[in-house]
MMTF fields as JSON, N, C-alpha, C and O atoms, coordinates in Angstrom:
{
  "mmtfVersion": "1.0.0",
  "mmtfProducer": "UNKNOWN",
  "numBonds": 395,
  "numAtoms": 396,
  "numGroups": 99,
  "numChains": 1,
  "numModels": 1,
  "chainsPerModel": [1],
  "groupsPerChain": [99],
  "chainIdList": ["A"],
  "bondAtomList": [4, 2, 8, 6, 12, 10, 16, 14, 20, 18, 24, 22, 28, 26, 32, 30, 36, 34, 40, 38, 44, 42, 48, 46, 52, 50, 56, 54, 60, 58, 64, 62, 68, 66, 72, 70, 76, 74, 80, 78, 84, 82, 88, 86, 92, 90, 96, 94, 100, 98, 104, 102, 108, 106, 112, 110, 116, 114, 120, 118, 124, 122, 128, 126, 132, 130, 136, 134, 140, 138, 144, 142, 148, 146, 152, 150, 156, 154, 160, 158, 164, 162, 168, 166, 172, 170, 176, 174, 180, 178, 184, 182, 188, 186, 192, 190, 196, 194, 200, 198, 204, 202, 208, 206, 212, 210, 216, 214, 220, 218, 224, 222, 228, 226, 232, 230, 236, 234, 240, 238, 244, 242, 248, 246, 252, 250, 256, 254, 260, 258, 264, 262, 268, 266, 272, 270, 276, 274, 280, 278, 284, 282, 288, 286, 292, 290, 296, 294, 300, 298, 304, 302, 308, 306, 312, 310, 316, 314, 320, 318, 324, 322, 328, 326, 332, 330, 336, 334, 340, 338, 344, 342, 348, 346, 352, 350, 356, 354, 360, 358, 364, 362, 368, 366, 372, 370, 376, 374, 380, 378, 384, 382, 388, 386, 392, 390],
  "bondOrderList": [1, 1, 1, 1, 1, 1, 1, 1, 1, 1, 1, 1, 1, 1, 1, 1, 1, 1, 1, 1, 1, 1, 1, 1, 1, 1, 1, 1, 1, 1, 1, 1, 1, 1, 1, 1, 1, 1, 1, 1, 1, 1, 1, 1, 1, 1, 1, 1, 1, 1, 1, 1, 1, 1, 1, 1, 1, 1, 1, 1, 1, 1, 1, 1, 1, 1, 1, 1, 1, 1, 1, 1, 1, 1, 1, 1, 1, 1, 1, 1, 1, 1, 1, 1, 1, 1, 1, 1, 1, 1, 1, 1, 1, 1, 1, 1, 1, 1],
  "groupList": [{"groupName": "MET", "atomNameList": ["N", "CA", "C", "O"], "elementList": ["N", "C", "C", "O"], "formalChargeList": [0, 0, 0, 0], "bondAtomList": [1, 0, 2, 1, 3, 2], "bondOrderList": [1, 1, 2], "singleLetterCode": "M", "chemCompType": "L-PEPTIDE LINKING"}, {"groupName": "LEU", "atomNameList": ["N", "CA", "C", "O"], "elementList": ["N", "C", "C", "O"], "formalChargeList": [0, 0, 0, 0], "bondAtomList": [1, 0, 2, 1, 3, 2], "bondOrderList": [1, 1, 2], "singleLetterCode": "L", "chemCompType": "L-PEPTIDE LINKING"}, {"groupName": "GLY", "atomNameList": ["N", "CA", "C", "O"], "elementList": ["N", "C", "C", "O"], "formalChargeList": [0, 0, 0, 0], "bondAtomList": [1, 0, 2, 1, 3, 2], "bondOrderList": [1, 1, 2], "singleLetterCode": "G", "chemCompType": "PEPTIDE LINKING"}, {"groupName": "ASP", "atomNameList": ["N", "CA", "C", "O"], "elementList": ["N", "C", "C", "O"], "formalChargeList": [0, 0, 0, 0], "bondAtomList": [1, 0, 2, 1, 3, 2], "bondOrderList": [1, 1, 2], "singleLetterCode": "D", "chemCompType": "L-PEPTIDE LINKING"}, {"groupName": "ALA", "atomNameList": ["N", "CA", "C", "O"], "elementList": ["N", "C", "C", "O"], "formalChargeList": [0, 0, 0, 0], "bondAtomList": [1, 0, 2, 1, 3, 2], "bondOrderList": [1, 1, 2], "singleLetterCode": "A", "chemCompType": "L-PEPTIDE LINKING"}, {"groupName": "ARG", "atomNameList": ["N", "CA", "C", "O"], "elementList": ["N", "C", "C", "O"], "formalChargeList": [0, 0, 0, 0], "bondAtomList": [1, 0, 2, 1, 3, 2], "bondOrderList": [1, 1, 2], "singleLetterCode": "R", "chemCompType": "L-PEPTIDE LINKING"}, {"groupName": "GLU", "atomNameList": ["N", "CA", "C", "O"], "elementList": ["N", "C", "C", "O"], "formalChargeList": [0, 0, 0, 0], "bondAtomList": [1, 0, 2, 1, 3, 2], "bondOrderList": [1, 1, 2], "singleLetterCode": "E", "chemCompType": "L-PEPTIDE LINKING"}, {"groupName": "HIS", "atomNameList": ["N", "CA", "C", "O"], "elementList": ["N", "C", "C", "O"], "formalChargeList": [0, 0, 0, 0], "bondAtomList": [1, 0, 2, 1, 3, 2], "bondOrderList": [1, 1, 2], "singleLetterCode": "H", "chemCompType": "L-PEPTIDE LINKING"}, {"groupName": "TYR", "atomNameList": ["N", "CA", "C", "O"], "elementList": ["N", "C", "C", "O"], "formalChargeList": [0, 0, 0, 0], "bondAtomList": [1, 0, 2, 1, 3, 2], "bondOrderList": [1, 1, 2], "singleLetterCode": "Y", "chemCompType": "L-PEPTIDE LINKING"}, {"groupName": "LYS", "atomNameList": ["N", "CA", "C", "O"], "elementList": ["N", "C", "C", "O"], "formalChargeList": [0, 0, 0, 0], "bondAtomList": [1, 0, 2, 1, 3, 2], "bondOrderList": [1, 1, 2], "singleLetterCode": "K", "chemCompType": "L-PEPTIDE LINKING"}, {"groupName": "THR", "atomNameList": ["N", "CA", "C", "O"], "elementList": ["N", "C", "C", "O"], "formalChargeList": [0, 0, 0, 0], "bondAtomList": [1, 0, 2, 1, 3, 2], "bondOrderList": [1, 1, 2], "singleLetterCode": "T", "chemCompType": "L-PEPTIDE LINKING"}, {"groupName": "PHE", "atomNameList": ["N", "CA", "C", "O"], "elementList": ["N", "C", "C", "O"], "formalChargeList": [0, 0, 0, 0], "bondAtomList": [1, 0, 2, 1, 3, 2], "bondOrderList": [1, 1, 2], "singleLetterCode": "F", "chemCompType": "L-PEPTIDE LINKING"}, {"groupName": "GLN", "atomNameList": ["N", "CA", "C", "O"], "elementList": ["N", "C", "C", "O"], "formalChargeList": [0, 0, 0, 0], "bondAtomList": [1, 0, 2, 1, 3, 2], "bondOrderList": [1, 1, 2], "singleLetterCode": "Q", "chemCompType": "L-PEPTIDE LINKING"}, {"groupName": "SER", "atomNameList": ["N", "CA", "C", "O"], "elementList": ["N", "C", "C", "O"], "formalChargeList": [0, 0, 0, 0], "bondAtomList": [1, 0, 2, 1, 3, 2], "bondOrderList": [1, 1, 2], "singleLetterCode": "S", "chemCompType": "L-PEPTIDE LINKING"}, {"groupName": "VAL", "atomNameList": ["N", "CA", "C", "O"], "elementList": ["N", "C", "C", "O"], "formalChargeList": [0, 0, 0, 0], "bondAtomList": [1, 0, 2, 1, 3, 2], "bondOrderList": [1, 1, 2], "singleLetterCode": "V", "chemCompType": "L-PEPTIDE LINKING"}, {"groupName": "PRO", "atomNameList": ["N", "CA", "C", "O"], "elementList": ["N", "C", "C", "O"], "formalChargeList": [0, 0, 0, 0], "bondAtomList": [1, 0, 2, 1, 3, 2], "bondOrderList": [1, 1, 2], "singleLetterCode": "P", "chemCompType": "L-PEPTIDE LINKING"}, {"groupName": "ILE", "atomNameList": ["N", "CA", "C", "O"], "elementList": ["N", "C", "C", "O"], "formalChargeList": [0, 0, 0, 0], "bondAtomList": [1, 0, 2, 1, 3, 2], "bondOrderList": [1, 1, 2], "singleLetterCode": "I", "chemCompType": "L-PEPTIDE LINKING"}, {"groupName": "TRP", "atomNameList": ["N", "CA", "C", "O"], "elementList": ["N", "C", "C", "O"], "formalChargeList": [0, 0, 0, 0], "bondAtomList": [1, 0, 2, 1, 3, 2], "bondOrderList": [1, 1, 2], "singleLetterCode": "W", "chemCompType": "L-PEPTIDE LINKING"}, {"groupName": "ASN", "atomNameList": ["N", "CA", "C", "O"], "elementList": ["N", "C", "C", "O"], "formalChargeList": [0, 0, 0, 0], "bondAtomList": [1, 0, 2, 1, 3, 2], "bondOrderList": [1, 1, 2], "singleLetterCode": "N", "chemCompType": "L-PEPTIDE LINKING"}, {"groupName": "CYS", "atomNameList": ["N", "CA", "C", "O"], "elementList": ["N", "C", "C", "O"], "formalChargeList": [0, 0, 0, 0], "bondAtomList": [1, 0, 2, 1, 3, 2], "bondOrderList": [1, 1, 2], "singleLetterCode": "C", "chemCompType": "L-PEPTIDE LINKING"}],
  "groupTypeList": [0, 1, 2, 3, 4, 4, 5, 6, 1, 7, 8, 9, 6, 5, 10, 8, 4, 5, 1, 11, 12, 13, 14, 4, 15, 1, 4, 2, 6, 5, 16, 4, 4, 1, 1, 4, 17, 14, 4, 4, 18, 9, 14, 3, 12, 9, 6, 19, 3, 4, 14, 6, 1, 14, 4, 17, 1, 13, 4, 12, 9, 3, 14, 5, 3, 19, 4, 4, 14, 11, 10, 11, 13, 6, 10, 13, 12, 17, 11, 4, 1, 1, 4, 6, 16, 4, 15, 10, 4, 6, 15, 13, 10, 4, 10, 5, 16, 14, 4],
  "groupIdList": [1, 2, 3, 4, 5, 6, 7, 8, 9, 10, 11, 12, 13, 14, 15, 16, 17, 18, 19, 20, 21, 22, 23, 24, 25, 26, 27, 28, 29, 30, 31, 32, 33, 34, 35, 36, 37, 38, 39, 40, 41, 42, 43, 44, 45, 46, 47, 48, 49, 50, 51, 52, 53, 54, 55, 56, 57, 58, 59, 60, 61, 62, 63, 64, 65, 66, 67, 68, 69, 70, 71, 72, 73, 74, 75, 76, 77, 78, 79, 80, 81, 82, 83, 84, 85, 86, 87, 88, 89, 90, 91, 92, 93, 94, 95, 96, 97, 98, 99],
  "secStructList": [7, 2, 2, 2, 2, 2, 2, 2, 1, 7, 4, 4, 4, 7, 7, 2, 2, 2, 2, 2, 2, 2, 2, 1, 7, 7, 7, 2, 2, 2, 2, 2, 2, 2, 2, 2, 2, 2, 2, 2, 6, 7, 7, 7, 2, 2, 2, 2, 2, 2, 2, 2, 2, 2, 2, 2, 2, 2, 2, 1, 7, 7, 7, 6, 6, 1, 7, 7, 7, 1, 7, 7, 7, 7, 7, 2, 2, 2, 2, 2, 2, 2, 2, 2, 2, 7, 6, 6, 7, 7, 4, 4, 4, 2, 2, 2, 2, 2, 7],
  "xCoordList": [-0.322, 0.907, 1.692, 2.875, 1.046, 1.73, 2.033, 3.086, 1.106, 1.324, 2.528, 3.332, 2.655, 3.807, 5.102, 6.108, 5.072, 6.27, 6.641, 7.821, 5.642, 5.908, 6.52, 7.435, 6.023, 6.576, 8.03, 8.786, 8.42, 9.801, 10.77, 11.98, 10.245, 11.096, 11.259, 10.299, 12.481, 12.717, 11.903, 11.767, 11.358, 10.435, 11.055, 10.345, 12.366, 13.005, 13.095, 13.22, 13.034, 13.114, 11.736, 11.629, 10.687, 9.34, 8.7, 8.028, 8.924, 8.287, 7.491, 7.719, 6.559, 5.785, 6.679, 6.502, 7.625, 8.518, 9.271, 9.343, 9.833, 10.579, 9.651, 10.023, 8.461, 7.488, 7.119, 7.128, 6.791, 6.411, 7.571, 7.353, 8.788, 9.954, 10.203, 10.684, 9.876, 10.167, 9.148, 9.457, 7.942, 6.893, 7.137, 7.079, 7.399, 7.613, 8.422, 8.369, 9.152, 9.911, 8.965, 8.601, 8.584, 7.681, 8.476, 9.558, 7.932, 8.561, 8.489, 7.575, 9.453, 9.53, 8.272, 7.847, 7.668, 6.453, 5.272, 4.382, 5.258, 4.186, 4.333, 3.347, 5.564, 5.811, 5.443, 4.847, 5.793, 5.457, 3.944, 3.444, 3.217, 1.749, 1.178, 0.256, 1.716, 1.258, 1.549, 0.71, 2.738, 3.095, 2.21, 1.846, 1.861, 0.967, -0.417, -1.057, -0.881, -2.185, -2.166, -3.106, -1.1, -0.981, -0.988, -1.672, -0.239, -0.177, -1.548, -1.917, -2.295, -3.601, -4.673, -5.682, -4.467, -5.496, -5.058, -5.676, -3.994, -3.479, -4.448, -5.212, -4.385, -5.192, -4.229, -3.392, -4.344, -3.519, -4.256, -5.074, -3.949, -4.678, -4.483, -5.407, -3.282, -3.059, -3.966, -4.514, -4.125, -5.01, -6.459, -7.182, -6.883, -8.251, -8.492, -9.527, -7.528, -7.648, -7.705, -8.486, -6.879, -6.851, -8.17, -8.68, -8.727, -10.006, -11.106, -11.953, -11.092, -12.092, -11.944, -12.941, -10.702, -10.464, -10.961, -11.616, -10.653, -11.101, -12.623, -13.21, -13.268, -14.735, -15.286, -16.256, -14.672, -15.126, -14.935, -15.827, -13.766, -13.505, -14.477, -14.943, -14.777, -15.704, -17.109, -17.852, -17.467, -18.807, -18.927, -20.033, -17.811, -17.837, -18.337, -18.185, -18.93, -19.395, -18.18, -17.14, -18.322, -17.23, -17.095, -18.003, -15.968, -15.758, -14.733, -14.191, -14.47, -13.482, -14.025, -13.308, -15.27, -15.846, -15.515, -16.043, -14.66, -14.301, -13.208, -12.399, -13.21, -12.262, -10.883, -10.759, -9.857, -8.483, -8.231, -8.733, -7.459, -7.153, -5.677, -5.063, -5.12, -3.728, -3.592, -4.49, -2.474, -2.168, -1.103, -0.048, -1.38, -0.431, 0.683, 0.42, 1.927, 3.088, 3.687, 4.104, 3.73, 4.307, 5.825, 6.377, 6.489, 7.935, 8.637, 7.997, 9.961, 10.736, 10.526, 10.524, 10.351, 10.09, 8.733, 8.588, 7.754, 6.447, 6.552, 6.003, 7.267, 7.408, 8.189, 7.901, 9.177, 9.922, 9.004, 9.056, 8.169, 7.218, 6.21, 5.895, 5.714, 4.739, 5.312, 4.628, 6.557, 7.205, 7.351, 7.304, 7.525, 7.686, 6.364, 6.323, 5.282, 4.017, 3.122, 2.254, 3.312, 2.491, 3.376, 3.254, 4.264, 5.263, 4.691, 5.388, 3.458, 2.898, 2.045, 1.531, 1.885, 1.029, 1.723, 2.937, 0.944, 1.451, 1.542, 0.716, 2.532, 2.635, 1.358, 1.061, 0.601, -0.629, -1.724, -2.684, -1.592, -2.596, -2.23, -2.925, -1.142, -0.663, -1.728, -1.913, -2.418, -3.425, -4.575, -5.113, -4.971, -6.086, -5.75, -6.644, -4.45, -4.061, -4.278, -4.738, -3.96, -4.103, -5.495, -5.835, -6.302, -7.642, -8.609, -9.777],
  "yCoordList": [-29.585, -30.069, -28.903, -28.732, -28.105, -26.958, -25.909, -25.272, -25.735, -24.764, -25.118, -24.249, -26.386, -26.831, -26.629, -26.188, -26.949, -26.791, -25.318, -24.97, -24.455, -23.017, -22.476, -21.654, -22.929, -22.459, -22.877, -22.197, -23.97, -24.44, -23.639, -23.678, -22.919, -22.109, -20.706, -20.112, -20.186, -18.799, -17.905, -18.208, -16.802, -15.982, -15.462, -15.271, -15.227, -14.744, -15.841, -15.553, -17.07, -18.205, -18.783, -19.773, -18.177, -18.718, -18.289, -17.26, -19.095, -18.888, -20.152, -21.208, -20.027, -21.218, -22.293, -23.477, -21.899, -22.886, -23.656, -24.884, -22.935, -23.58, -24.438, -25.531, -23.942, -24.68, -25.996, -27.043, -25.953, -27.167, -28.158, -29.368, -27.662, -28.543, -29.186, -30.316, -28.467, -28.99, -30.013, -30.827, -29.99, -30.897, -32.317, -33.262, -32.47, -33.799, -33.64, -32.602, -34.65, -34.566, -34.662, -35.752, -33.507, -33.456, -33.245, -32.657, -33.724, -33.514, -32.027, -31.32, -31.576, -30.174, -29.66, -28.531, -30.495, -30.049, -29.951, -29.123, -30.783, -30.701, -29.413, -28.731, -29.091, -27.837, -26.648, -25.682, -26.715, -25.626, -25.46, -24.336, -26.566, -26.497, -25.887, -25.072, -26.273, -25.701, -24.203, -23.42, -23.815, -22.39, -21.593, -20.458, -22.164, -21.49, -21.323, -20.285, -22.361, -22.269, -21.172, -20.384, -21.125, -20.097, -18.704, -17.806, -18.519, -17.21, -16.806, -15.634, -17.757, -17.457, -17.207, -16.561, -17.706, -17.614, -16.826, -16.925, -16.045, -15.323, -14.232, -13.684, -13.945, -12.883, -11.896, -12.278, -10.629, -9.591, -9.095, -8.178, -9.723, -9.415, -7.977, -7.358, -7.431, -6.03, -5.106, -4.143, -5.392, -4.586, -4.726, -3.733, -5.941, -6.156, -5.376, -4.73, -5.443, -4.714, -3.21, -2.512, -2.705, -1.265, -0.803, 0.252, -1.566, -1.214, -1.208, -0.315, -2.19, -2.257, -1.073, -0.501, -0.71, 0.426, 1.729, 2.525, 1.951, 3.175, 3.224, 4.285, 2.099, 2.068, 2.38, 3.127, 1.813, 2.074, 3.54, 4.161, 4.093, 5.499, 6.419, 7.413, 6.09, 6.903, 6.891, 7.862, 5.807, 5.69, 6.373, 6.507, 6.805, 7.408, 8.844, 9.545, 9.256, 10.635, 11.562, 11.232, 12.71, 13.695, 14.269, 14.938, 14.009, 14.467, 15.593, 15.876, 16.233, 17.309, 18.618, 19.617, 18.624, 19.843, 20.066, 20.997, 19.239, 19.421, 20.5, 20.691, 21.177, 22.274, 21.728, 20.68, 22.45, 22.063, 22.279, 23.235, 21.389, 21.505, 21.852, 21.448, 22.601, 23.014, 24.431, 24.941, 25.046, 26.366, 26.209, 25.624, 26.73, 26.616, 27.637, 28.821, 27.178, 28.068, 28.275, 27.318, 29.508, 29.821, 29.896, 30.945, 28.776, 28.675, 29.038, 29.26, 29.096, 29.373, 28.268, 28.542, 27.039, 25.937, 26.119, 25.819, 26.604, 26.879, 27.922, 27.751, 29.011, 30.079, 29.614, 30.05, 28.733, 28.189, 27.344, 27.438, 26.522, 25.714, 26.606, 26.388, 27.59, 28.503, 29.221, 29.381, 29.647, 30.324, 29.379, 29.81, 28.106, 27.12, 26.797, 26.659, 26.676, 26.257, 27.417, 27.251, 28.58, 29.747, 30.991, 31.812, 31.135, 32.209, 33.625, 34.545, 33.833, 35.187, 35.49, 36.601, 34.535, 34.738, 35.604, 35.526, 36.412, 37.23, 36.361, 35.467, 36.601, 35.791, 35.792, 34.793, 36.869, 36.933, 36.0, 35.72, 35.512, 34.614, 33.151, 32.266, 32.886, 31.519, 30.596, 29.478, 31.062, 30.229, 29.964, 28.857, 30.933, 30.752, 29.786, 29.149, 29.667, 28.772, 27.316, 26.52, 26.955, 25.553, 25.232, 24.055, 26.213, 25.953, 25.516, 25.257],
  "zCoordList": [3.772, 3.17, 2.551, 2.848, 1.697, 1.111, 2.17, 2.145, 3.096, 4.169, 5.02, 5.359, 5.364, 6.158, 5.377, 5.934, 4.103, 3.278, 3.151, 3.173, 3.02, 2.897, 4.179, 4.129, 5.332, 6.606, 6.795, 7.489, 6.194, 6.31, 5.44, 5.66, 4.46, 3.582, 4.164, 4.656, 4.103, 4.506, 3.576, 2.391, 4.102, 3.306, 2.017, 1.029, 2.006, 0.773, -0.284, -1.474, 0.143, -0.777, -1.084, -1.808, -0.544, -0.653, -1.97, -2.051, -2.986, -4.285, -4.601, -4.011, -5.536, -5.888, -6.491, -6.204, -7.312, -7.92, -6.846, -6.892, -5.879, -4.793, -3.936, -3.507, -3.695, -2.891, -3.56, -2.913, -4.857, -5.564, -5.628, -5.567, -5.75, -5.782, -4.419, -4.344, -3.34, -2.005, -1.527, -0.657, -2.076, -1.616, -2.108, -1.322, -3.359, -3.939, -5.21, -5.868, -5.541, -6.799, -7.999, -8.441, -8.502, -9.648, -10.929, -10.917, -12.011, -13.313, -13.665, -13.243, -14.432, -14.816, -15.49, -15.243, -16.354, -17.043, -16.077, -16.271, -15.044, -14.041, -13.226, -12.948, -12.849, -12.114, -12.997, -12.52, -14.277, -15.207, -15.307, -15.35, -15.344, -15.418, -14.135, -14.193, -12.988, -11.722, -11.654, -11.211, -12.095, -12.092, -13.041, -12.735, -14.179, -15.122, -14.5, -14.669, -13.77, -13.114, -12.045, -11.943, -11.258, -10.209, -10.845, -10.354, -11.926, -12.581, -13.132, -13.068, -13.666, -14.251, -13.188, -13.47, -11.984, -10.943, -9.717, -8.658, -9.859, -8.696, -8.256, -9.05, -6.976, -6.388, -5.75, -4.932, -6.124, -5.523, -4.284, -4.355, -3.14, -1.913, -1.48, -0.953, -1.696, -1.334, -2.147, -1.609, -3.432, -4.266, -3.806, -3.73, -3.502, -3.018, -1.725, -1.566, -0.806, 0.454, 0.223, 0.869, -0.699, -0.986, -1.589, -1.213, -2.51, -3.129, -2.068, -2.051, -1.199, -0.129, 0.833, 1.275, 1.155, 2.046, 1.428, 2.101, 0.149, -0.521, -0.561, -0.349, -0.829, -0.84, 0.545, 0.677, 1.575, 2.941, 3.31, 3.887, 2.974, 3.28, 2.535, 3.091, 1.298, 0.505, 1.104, 0.965, 1.761, 2.338, 3.7, 4.223, 4.278, 5.612, 5.562, 4.561, 6.658, 6.802, 6.812, 7.383, 6.181, 6.169, 7.574, 8.066, 8.213, 9.59, 9.665, 10.733, 8.528, 8.522, 9.095, 9.132, 9.538, 10.06, 11.54, 12.149, 12.123, 13.527, 13.648, 12.74, 14.763, 14.984, 15.335, 15.968, 14.917, 15.24, 16.729, 17.32, 17.324, 18.75, 18.95, 19.938, 18.008, 18.111, 17.564, 16.895, 17.854, 17.324, 16.253, 16.499, 15.067, 13.964, 14.14, 14.351, 14.053, 14.164, 12.785, 12.133, 12.347, 11.041, 11.178, 11.511, 10.918, 11.065, 9.765, 8.737, 9.828, 8.617, 7.578, 6.378, 8.026, 7.099, 6.412, 5.227, 7.152, 6.576, 5.477, 4.389, 5.774, 4.785, 3.563, 2.449, 3.754, 2.617, 1.739, 0.512, 2.361, 1.606, 0.898, -0.272, 1.593, 1.012, -0.207, -1.218, -0.107, -1.233, -2.427, -3.579, -2.144, -3.214, -3.902, -5.125, -3.132, -3.73, -4.134, -4.991, -3.542, -3.876, -3.84, -2.931, -4.82, -4.769, -4.739, -4.31, -5.175, -5.186, -3.962, -3.834, -3.067, -1.895, -0.85, -0.663, -0.19, 0.912, 2.162, 2.341, 3.036, 4.263, 5.088, 5.743, 5.08, 5.895, 5.371, 6.088, 4.125, 3.566, 3.766, 3.267, 4.491, 4.662, 5.227, 4.745, 6.238, 6.862, 5.909, 5.904, 5.105, 4.172, 3.05, 2.495, 2.702, 1.598, 1.996, 1.177, 3.226, 3.633, 4.128, 4.251, 4.412, 4.964, 3.891, 4.18]
}
């Protein structure tokens, strides 16, 4: 019932208040009670997913020991960045700074 009502609402208009109003004509205090319950019991799914991802990544084997399969080109943009982040570094140390 709520799922069907939510699908009928445009995503920009899809709020709990609008959803509860569209399902049945509820009294204002009933809608307020439902909204308070939703606020007290909400789940931030993006945060849960991010925490799970970080835990999974932390548990993975370090695979940074593989060799690069490209040749690094020291361009003018590289030297500009290098001058900004390591102003005292010599150009010949550029590769050692990022390694």
